Rosetta silent file (secondary structure, phi, psi, omega in degrees, C-alpha in Angstrom):
SEQUENCE: MKMTNETRRKIVTLANRLTPRMDGDRSAAFCKAWEIVKRGSIEIAVNGVTFENRQEALRRLARYEPAQIKTVLIPEPNNPADSNAIAVMVGVQNGRGLYRLGYVPRSITAIVNAMDARQPALRVVSDSNSVYSKRIFGARVALAV
SCORE:     score description
SCORE:     0.000 S_00000001
   1 L     0.000  129.703  179.061   69.100   95.750  158.966 S_00000001
   2 L   -75.025  131.669 -177.329   65.852   94.572  160.498 S_00000001
   3 L   -88.399   93.550  177.379   64.136   91.952  158.349 S_00000001
   4 L   -93.905  172.019  176.776   60.573   93.193  158.022 S_00000001
   5 H   -62.414  -36.015  178.407   57.921   91.859  155.684 S_00000001
   6 H   -63.631  -42.921  178.516   58.513   94.880  153.441 S_00000001
   7 H   -63.639  -45.542  178.225   62.238   94.088  153.251 S_00000001
   8 H   -59.258  -43.130 -179.738   61.537   90.433  152.461 S_00000001
   9 H   -61.164  -44.155  178.927   59.085   91.437  149.752 S_00000001
  10 H   -62.059  -43.818 -178.996   61.662   93.735  148.124 S_00000001
  11 H   -64.143  -48.007 -178.478   64.351   91.052  148.208 S_00000001
  12 H   -64.489  -42.893  179.760   62.109   88.328  146.784 S_00000001
  13 H   -61.639  -48.561 -179.768   60.690   90.608  144.086 S_00000001
  14 H   -65.876  -41.272  179.025   64.123   91.789  142.969 S_00000001
  15 H   -63.128  -40.476  178.257   65.607   88.274  143.146 S_00000001
  16 H   -64.389  -35.716  177.089   62.763   86.887  141.017 S_00000001
  17 H   -72.685  -33.778 -178.384   63.416   89.580  138.398 S_00000001
  18 H   -76.490  -31.664 -173.637   67.160   88.970  138.511 S_00000001
  19 H   -50.887  -51.625  179.904   67.082   85.156  138.261 S_00000001
  20 H   -66.302  -26.694 -179.851   66.451   84.904  134.494 S_00000001
  21 H   -81.034  -11.903  178.517   69.009   87.645  133.862 S_00000001
  22 H  -111.070   38.014  178.320   71.619   85.732  135.870 S_00000001
  23 L    55.029   34.561  176.129   71.315   82.552  133.793 S_00000001
  24 L    77.743    5.793 -179.178   68.783   81.058  136.207 S_00000001
  25 L   -79.007   90.833 -175.357   71.161   81.129  139.191 S_00000001
  26 H   -64.153  -38.306  179.828   68.578   81.755  141.911 S_00000001
  27 H   -63.017  -45.745  178.712   71.114   81.709  144.742 S_00000001
  28 H   -64.772  -37.684  179.353   73.257   84.410  143.101 S_00000001
  29 H   -63.513  -42.873  178.728   70.120   86.441  142.355 S_00000001
  30 H   -66.606  -39.420  177.627   69.062   86.369  146.017 S_00000001
  31 H   -62.064  -45.595  179.961   72.568   87.352  147.160 S_00000001
  32 H   -65.863  -41.893  178.888   72.641   90.300  144.751 S_00000001
  33 H   -62.373  -43.946  179.393   69.073   91.328  145.698 S_00000001
  34 H   -61.658  -43.130  179.559   69.924   91.211  149.413 S_00000001
  35 H   -60.131  -44.563 -178.413   73.050   93.319  148.804 S_00000001
  36 H   -68.880  -46.284 -178.507   71.088   95.979  146.892 S_00000001
  37 H   -66.077  -37.785  179.200   68.152   96.127  149.333 S_00000001
  38 H   -60.958  -41.802  177.923   70.520   96.241  152.318 S_00000001
  39 H   -72.940  -28.711 -179.393   72.244   99.325  150.864 S_00000001
  40 L    90.128  -17.782  178.000   68.899  100.894  149.916 S_00000001
  41 E  -163.326  172.679  176.350   70.228  102.034  146.555 S_00000001
  42 E  -136.097  135.670  179.932   72.843  101.371  143.936 S_00000001
  43 E  -112.106  131.721 -172.709   75.094  103.997  142.366 S_00000001
  44 E  -124.207  133.452  173.261   76.335  103.492  138.811 S_00000001
  45 E   -75.963  134.774 -179.934   79.018  105.341  136.854 S_00000001
  46 L   -82.579  127.375  177.022   77.668  106.500  133.489 S_00000001
  47 E   -84.266  149.519  172.403   79.703  105.223  130.520 S_00000001
  48 L    87.203   14.367 -176.863   80.422  107.361  127.471 S_00000001
  49 L   -78.179   -3.283  178.982   80.542  110.809  129.090 S_00000001
  50 L   -96.598   -4.239 -179.681   83.775  111.708  127.247 S_00000001
  51 L   -84.777  155.107  173.924   82.249  111.452  123.757 S_00000001
  52 L    51.520 -136.074 -178.648   80.931  114.331  121.660 S_00000001
  53 L   -99.084   24.588 -172.940   79.997  117.416  123.738 S_00000001
  54 H   -68.272  -30.428  176.955   79.061  115.455  126.848 S_00000001
  55 H   -66.043  -38.489  176.524   81.750  117.038  129.057 S_00000001
  56 H   -64.786  -40.834  177.155   80.311  120.468  128.230 S_00000001
  57 H   -61.344  -40.060  177.921   76.831  119.175  129.082 S_00000001
  58 H   -65.711  -39.714  177.083   78.182  117.940  132.435 S_00000001
  59 H   -59.069  -42.675  179.538   79.759  121.346  133.133 S_00000001
  60 H   -67.879  -41.109  179.563   76.395  122.982  132.556 S_00000001
  61 H   -65.221  -30.649 -178.643   74.568  120.391  134.688 S_00000001
  62 L   -62.776  -19.473  179.600   77.068  120.944  137.537 S_00000001
  63 L   -76.211  -16.534 -176.309   75.599  124.431  138.001 S_00000001
  64 L   -99.376  155.139  172.386   72.228  122.992  139.037 S_00000001
  65 L   -71.139  148.048  179.769   71.144  121.339  142.241 S_00000001
  66 H   -54.747  -33.363 -179.586   70.609  117.562  141.855 S_00000001
  67 H   -68.160  -20.182 -179.726   66.869  118.019  142.480 S_00000001
  68 H   -87.061  -10.328 -177.636   66.659  120.285  139.422 S_00000001
  69 E   -95.423  123.580  177.607   68.143  117.671  137.078 S_00000001
  70 E   -91.719  126.651  179.931   65.704  115.287  135.449 S_00000001
  71 E  -122.533  132.581 -179.562   67.231  111.858  134.739 S_00000001
  72 E  -132.931  134.853  175.055   65.526  109.146  132.698 S_00000001
  73 E  -100.775  124.024 -176.212   66.779  105.657  131.849 S_00000001
  74 E  -122.758  115.394  175.983   65.619  104.504  128.413 S_00000001
  75 E   -63.720  142.086  178.803   66.178  100.928  127.167 S_00000001
  76 L  -123.394   78.449 -178.029   67.466  100.770  123.590 S_00000001
  77 L   -64.898  -19.794  179.555   66.647   97.265  122.264 S_00000001
  78 L   -95.644   10.117  179.125   67.545   98.380  118.707 S_00000001
  79 L   -65.832  124.468 -176.359   71.028   99.602  119.682 S_00000001
  80 L   -66.556  -25.643 -179.362   73.469   98.001  117.194 S_00000001
  81 L   -82.844  -31.574 -176.364   76.248   97.649  119.804 S_00000001
  82 L  -159.986  116.328 -178.575   74.138   96.074  122.578 S_00000001
  83 L   -70.349  -13.214  177.365   70.479   95.051  122.494 S_00000001
  84 L   -99.088    9.390 -175.608   70.341   95.411  126.315 S_00000001
  85 L   -60.075  143.289  176.498   71.687   98.984  126.257 S_00000001
  86 E  -127.067  114.881  179.653   70.126  101.539  128.592 S_00000001
  87 E   -80.983  142.979  174.603   70.639  105.201  127.710 S_00000001
  88 E  -102.192  109.548 -179.322   70.971  107.806  130.452 S_00000001
  89 E  -104.651  136.080 -178.064   69.000  110.851  129.327 S_00000001
  90 E  -131.950  157.918  175.790   69.213  114.107  131.292 S_00000001
  91 E  -166.651  166.091  177.376   67.657  117.525  131.259 S_00000001
  92 E   -94.805  136.592  179.579   66.955  120.439  133.520 S_00000001
  93 L   -56.846  137.800 -174.821   63.442  120.629  134.910 S_00000001
  94 L    67.530   18.790  177.467   61.388  123.086  132.877 S_00000001
  95 L   -95.214 -172.490 -177.484   64.061  122.845  130.167 S_00000001
  96 L  -100.873   90.328  172.964   63.768  121.897  126.495 S_00000001
  97 L    78.865 -171.174 -177.011   63.905  118.121  126.137 S_00000001
  98 L  -118.592  154.342 -179.026   66.446  115.520  127.154 S_00000001
  99 E  -121.962  135.240  178.464   70.093  114.959  126.196 S_00000001
 100 E   -77.199  108.393 -177.769   71.787  111.541  125.883 S_00000001
 101 E   -85.019  -31.236 -178.347   74.574  111.752  128.443 S_00000001
 102 E   167.968 -152.838 -175.923   75.789  108.172  128.109 S_00000001
 103 E  -136.688  153.940  171.235   74.876  104.601  128.943 S_00000001
 104 L   -68.998  136.656  179.487   74.531  102.269  131.907 S_00000001
 105 L   -56.634  140.002 -177.421   77.561   99.912  131.885 S_00000001
 106 H   -54.702  -35.636 -176.244   76.865   96.662  130.017 S_00000001
 107 H   -68.277  -15.145 -175.845   77.861   94.579  133.057 S_00000001
 108 H  -120.537    3.699 -177.863   75.026   95.990  135.167 S_00000001
 109 H   -61.213  -35.680  179.392   72.143   96.439  132.680 S_00000001
 110 H   -62.102  -40.606  179.808   70.468   93.210  133.832 S_00000001
 111 H   -69.120  -42.836  179.792   70.341   94.474  137.415 S_00000001
 112 H   -63.843  -42.677  177.135   69.078   97.920  136.378 S_00000001
 113 H   -61.704  -37.391 -179.060   66.356   96.356  134.207 S_00000001
 114 H   -72.267  -28.142 -177.362   65.318   94.141  137.122 S_00000001
 115 H   -73.843  -23.368 -179.919   65.147   97.071  139.543 S_00000001
 116 L    55.998   50.536 -176.746   62.474   98.887  137.557 S_00000001
 117 L   -67.906  129.337 -177.770   63.949  102.257  138.619 S_00000001
 118 L  -103.952  -35.844 -177.648   61.479  105.094  138.317 S_00000001
 119 L  -131.389   76.191  178.036   63.293  108.156  139.646 S_00000001
 120 L   -71.079  152.569  178.339   67.060  107.902  139.211 S_00000001
 121 E  -116.798  137.302 -178.411   69.182  110.772  140.534 S_00000001
 122 E  -102.095  140.413  175.436   72.241  112.130  138.707 S_00000001
 123 E  -130.387  124.235  177.459   75.416  113.373  140.392 S_00000001
 124 E   -83.873  132.299 -177.279   78.162  115.134  138.417 S_00000001
 125 E  -104.211  121.670 -179.691   81.657  114.124  139.607 S_00000001
 126 E  -137.317 -179.011 -176.214   84.351  116.855  139.581 S_00000001
 127 L  -119.948    5.430 -173.948   87.554  117.761  141.412 S_00000001
 128 L  -129.416  157.130  177.342   87.221  121.438  142.373 S_00000001
 129 L   -83.818  -23.735 -177.596   85.221  123.593  144.750 S_00000001
 130 L   -86.566  130.577  179.590   84.829  126.424  142.253 S_00000001
 131 L   -62.808  -31.956 -173.886   81.995  126.120  139.731 S_00000001
 132 L   -82.732  -24.115 -178.159   84.056  128.020  137.135 S_00000001
 133 L  -112.486   18.267 -178.445   87.249  125.959  137.315 S_00000001
 134 L   -64.501  134.837  169.518   85.750  122.507  137.763 S_00000001
 135 L  -101.879  116.582 -174.250   87.387  119.689  135.900 S_00000001
 136 E   -83.733  134.621  177.426   84.601  117.216  135.223 S_00000001
 137 E  -103.663  -34.652 -177.617   85.338  113.496  135.580 S_00000001
 138 E   169.639 -160.297 -179.339   81.968  111.949  134.938 S_00000001
 139 E  -142.117  150.372  177.496   78.501  111.284  136.232 S_00000001
 140 E  -127.843  142.885  178.954   76.902  108.748  138.524 S_00000001
 141 E  -112.835  128.136  176.858   73.283  107.646  138.639 S_00000001
 142 E  -102.784  129.015  178.228   71.739  106.553  141.953 S_00000001
 143 E  -116.183  121.781  178.450   68.818  104.127  141.837 S_00000001
 144 E   -84.236  149.163  178.311   66.739  103.643  144.974 S_00000001
 145 L   -88.875    0.000    0.000   65.209  100.272  145.804 S_00000001
């Protein structure tokens, strides 16, 4: 990867946001920032997709193209299980509202908060080629740097 001023700016900005979330370890923050910027994005498995009717919601979402699915990450500071929780809310464009699909894994919430992701993309993970017989495994959210 060519180190341009734009690349340096992204690395420094992300590392500065990550440092306080990594217990002040600036070196680790820069390493993680470089890794993320080098890849251009980070893909995260959504936790909690097996609860309630979320598998049915994933089956329905699998029928749409990824560009038609609206994904929003919403911090939940009042969440009783984790004050750093980030909910993954999804909906179909021009649909009626958003549905809580699950959560960003606790181990990566600090990085996601530091990235300031504006347009995450959702991908439904399944095992079959047929839309009607798909067995859904989960969902992944891609965040661009």
